[in-house]
C-alpha positions in Angstrom: -6.0 6.6 -3.9 -8.7 6.8 -6.4 -11.2 6.8 -3.5 -9.6 9.7 -2.0 -8.0 8.1 0.8 -5.5 10.5 2.7 -2.2 9.6 3.4 -1.7 6.2 1.5 0.1 5.5 -1.9 1.2 2.5 -3.8 4.3 2.3 -6.2 4.1 3.0 -9.6 4.1 -0.2 -11.9 6.3 0.0 -14.9 4.3 -2.2 -17.2 6.7 -2.0 -20.2 9.3 -3.8 -17.8 6.7 -6.5 -16.2 6.3 -10.0 -17.4 3.8 -12.8 -16.5 6.2 -13.8 -13.7 8.0 -10.4 -12.8 6.0 -7.4 -11.5 8.5 -4.2 -11.7 7.5 -1.0 -9.7 8.8 2.2 -7.9 11.0 1.8 -4.8 9.4 3.0 -1.7 11.9 3.6 0.6 10.6 3.5 4.4 9.9 1.0 7.5 7.8 -1.9 7.7 5.0 -1.5 10.0 6.3 -4.5 12.2 9.3 -2.4 12.9 7.3 1.0 13.8 7.0 2.3 17.3 3.4 1.4 19.1 1.9 4.8 18.7 3.1 4.8 14.7 1.5 1.2 14.3 -1.9 2.5 15.9 -1.8 5.4 13.5 -0.9 3.7 10.6 -3.0 0.7 11.1 -6.3 3.2 11.1 -5.0 4.4 7.6 -4.3 0.9 6.1 -7.7 -0.4 7.5 -9.5 2.5 5.8 -7.5 1.6 2.6 -8.0 -2.2 2.5 -11.9 -2.0 3.5 -12.3 0.7 0.9 -10.6 -1.5 -1.8 -12.6 -4.6 -1.1 -16.5 -2.9 -0.2 -16.2 0.2 -2.3 -14.1 -0.9 -5.4 -14.4 -4.6 -5.4 -10.8 -5.9 -5.2 -8.6 -6.7 -2.6 -4.5 -6.8 -1.9 -4.1 -10.8 -1.2 -1.0 -10.3 1.4 -1.9 -7.6 3.6 0.8 -8.3 6.4 2.6 -5.7 8.5 5.8 -6.4 6.1 3.9 -5.0 3.2 2.8 -1.7 4.8 5.5 0.9 4.9 6.0 4.3 6.9 7.9 6.0 4.3 11.1 7.7 5.5 10.0 11.0 3.7 6.4 12.1 2.4 5.8 12.0 -1.2 5.2 15.1 -3.2 1.7 14.6 -2.7 2.1 14.4 0.9 1.9 10.5 1.5 3.4 9.1 4.4 2.2 5.2 4.2 2.7 2.7 1.2 1.0 -0.4 0.6 3.6 -2.6 -1.3 4.0 -5.9 -2.8 0.9 -5.6 -5.0 1.8 -8.7 -7.2 -1.4 -10.6 -6.3 -4.7 -8.6 -6.4 -8.2 -10.1 -6.9 -11.5 -8.6 -7.8 -14.7 -9.4 -6.1 -17.9 -10.1 -7.6 
């Protein structure tokens, strides 16, 4: 999001409700990439690929569990116009 990737969002994290073992975040209502139509998969995969590669090579961190169940096609675009969400951000790491 900070890198200007269009169409992708991540859930807001409610830090005041989180603990060392529990991550509390905004609910994202959508369909898993693995349950989308082939045409939608191709479109969403291109967006997600840009997001994951930008995270890794441009910002130096990565989502440690980027499988199709953690990429959602949102049922409704957000107010900002995002149509895809990357969820399950509980394990992220920095790359030096």
